C-alpha positions as CSV (number, residue, x, y, z in Angstrom):
1,M,0.0,0.0,0.0
2,T,1.4,3.4,-1.0
3,E,1.7,6.3,1.4
4,A,-0.9,8.2,-0.7
5,T,-3.4,5.4,-0.4
6,K,-2.8,5.2,3.4
7,R,-3.4,9.0,3.7
8,S,-6.6,8.7,1.7
9,L,-7.9,5.9,3.9
10,L,-7.0,7.8,7.1
11,A,-8.8,10.8,5.7
12,L,-12.0,8.7,5.5
13,V,-11.8,7.6,9.2
14,P,-13.5,10.7,10.6
15,L,-16.3,10.4,8.1
16,V,-16.9,6.7,8.9
17,L,-16.9,7.6,12.7
18,I,-19.5,10.4,12.2
19,A,-21.7,8.1,10.0
20,A,-21.5,5.4,12.7
21,C,-22.7,7.8,15.4
22,R,-25.8,8.9,13.6
23,R,-29.0,7.9,15.4
24,D,-30.8,5.7,13.0
25,T,-32.7,3.8,15.7
26,P,-35.2,5.2,18.2
27,D,-34.0,6.3,21.6
28,V,-35.4,3.6,23.9
29,R,-34.4,5.3,27.2
30,E,-37.0,5.3,29.9
31,P,-39.3,8.3,29.4
32,L,-38.2,11.4,31.2
33,G,-35.2,9.5,32.6
34,A,-37.3,7.9,35.4
35,R,-37.2,4.3,36.3
36,V,-39.8,2.8,38.6
37,A,-38.6,-0.1,40.7
38,G,-40.8,-3.2,40.5
39,L,-43.0,-1.8,37.7
40,A,-43.6,-4.4,35.1
41,H,-43.9,-3.4,31.4
42,P,-47.6,-3.4,30.5
43,V,-48.9,-6.2,28.2
44,L,-49.1,-4.7,24.7
45,S,-51.5,-5.5,21.9
46,T,-51.2,-4.3,18.3
47,H,-53.6,-1.5,17.3
48,G,-52.9,-0.5,13.8
49,A,-49.2,0.3,13.4
50,R,-48.5,1.0,17.0
51,A,-48.6,-0.9,20.3
52,V,-51.2,0.1,22.8
53,P,-51.7,-1.2,26.4
54,A,-54.2,-4.0,26.4
55,S,-56.6,-2.1,28.6
56,T,-56.5,1.6,29.6
57,T,-60.2,2.0,30.3
58,S,-59.6,2.0,34.1
59,L,-57.1,4.9,33.8
60,P,-58.3,8.4,34.3
61,P,-58.4,10.6,31.2
62,A,-55.5,13.0,30.6
63,S,-56.1,16.7,31.4
64,Y,-54.1,19.8,30.8
65,S,-54.3,23.5,31.5
66,A,-55.2,26.1,28.9
67,D,-51.9,27.9,29.6
68,Q,-50.0,24.7,28.9
69,A,-51.8,24.2,25.6
70,A,-51.0,27.8,24.7
71,R,-47.3,27.1,25.3
72,G,-47.6,23.9,23.3
73,A,-49.1,25.9,20.4
74,Q,-46.1,28.1,20.3
75,V,-43.7,25.1,20.4
76,Y,-45.7,23.4,17.7
77,K,-45.7,26.5,15.5
78,A,-42.0,27.0,15.9
79,T,-40.9,23.3,15.7
80,C,-43.5,21.0,14.4
81,A,-45.7,22.9,11.9
82,R,-42.9,23.1,9.2
83,C,-43.5,19.3,8.6
84,H,-46.9,18.8,10.2
85,P,-49.5,21.5,9.4
86,P,-52.4,21.8,11.8
87,G,-55.0,19.2,11.1
88,Q,-52.5,16.5,10.2
89,L,-51.8,15.3,13.8
90,D,-55.0,16.4,15.6
91,G,-58.7,16.1,15.5
92,D,-60.0,12.9,13.8
93,A,-56.5,11.8,12.7
94,F,-55.3,12.1,16.3
95,A,-58.4,10.2,17.6
96,V,-57.9,7.3,15.2
97,A,-54.2,7.0,16.1
98,W,-54.2,7.8,19.8
99,N,-57.6,7.5,21.5
100,E,-57.4,5.2,24.6
101,A,-53.6,5.0,24.5
102,R,-51.5,6.0,27.5
103,V,-50.2,9.5,27.4
104,S,-46.7,8.1,28.1
105,T,-46.8,6.1,24.8
106,L,-47.5,9.3,22.9
107,Y,-44.8,11.2,24.9
108,T,-42.2,8.5,24.2
109,T,-43.0,8.4,20.5
110,L,-42.7,12.2,20.2
111,R,-39.5,12.3,22.2
112,N,-37.8,9.5,20.3
113,T,-38.8,10.6,16.8
114,M,-39.5,14.3,16.8
115,P,-38.4,16.8,15.5
116,Q,-37.4,14.6,12.6
117,D,-34.0,16.4,12.2
118,K,-33.2,16.4,16.0
119,P,-35.2,13.7,17.9
120,G,-35.1,14.4,21.6
121,S,-34.0,18.0,21.3
122,L,-37.0,19.6,23.1
123,S,-37.2,19.7,26.9
124,D,-39.5,17.3,28.7
125,S,-41.9,20.2,29.5
126,Q,-42.0,21.2,25.8
127,Y,-42.9,17.7,24.7
128,V,-45.7,17.6,27.3
129,D,-46.9,21.1,26.3
130,V,-47.1,19.9,22.7
131,I,-49.2,16.9,23.9
132,A,-51.5,19.4,25.7
133,Y,-51.9,21.4,22.5
134,L,-52.7,18.2,20.5
135,L,-55.3,17.2,23.1
136,Q,-56.8,20.7,22.9
137,R,-57.0,20.6,19.1
138,S,-58.6,17.1,19.4
139,R,-61.5,18.4,21.5
140,V,-60.2,17.1,24.8
141,P,-61.4,19.6,27.4
142,A,-58.8,21.5,29.5
143,G,-58.8,21.1,33.2
144,A,-57.2,23.1,36.1
145,A,-54.0,21.2,36.4
146,P,-51.3,20.9,33.6
147,L,-50.0,17.6,32.5
148,A,-46.8,16.9,34.5
149,P,-43.5,16.0,32.8
150,D,-43.4,12.9,35.0
151,S,-43.2,9.4,33.5
152,V,-45.1,7.8,36.3
153,A,-47.9,10.3,36.1
154,L,-48.0,10.0,32.3
155,R,-48.2,6.2,32.5
156,G,-51.3,6.5,34.6
157,L,-53.3,8.6,32.2
158,R,-55.1,7.7,29.0
159,I,-56.0,9.8,26.0
160,A,-59.7,10.2,25.8
161,V,-60.9,12.0,22.7
162,T,-64.6,12.9,22.7
163,P,-66.2,11.6,19.5
164,R,-67.4,14.3,17.2
165,T,-71.2,14.4,16.9
166,P,-72.6,14.7,13.4
């Protein structure tokens, strides 16, 4: 091997290392960095293209504050709307995809995949605020208390979209 060939190969090493570090797989860390001792992973069943807990009907519905949804609207407008215009991820589309799912499942999906160019780049509070905004846009009524950026609390809530009456 000539010296020129060796130098050419060595010049490629940083490019190979950078390519190897790209995150092509989802971030599967525990949501919000919390780990609950003794908590078993829920039994999952397939619902469309995503896994949903086998039964969430006993869980209380998620609630959020109007202020939280307003903050979520600002984050959505600044970060999400460039790829997902309003109407694409809320309303009937949201109900079909997420009704009766755990809030923690939606949170984990958003955190691991969005924004598409920098998954996981928002703060925990920003992700939860966006969820509040999506709930608001999907006709879930606001309550007094905001959604908490707390993995245990999010696991204990379900998304309950009120069906639209014709």
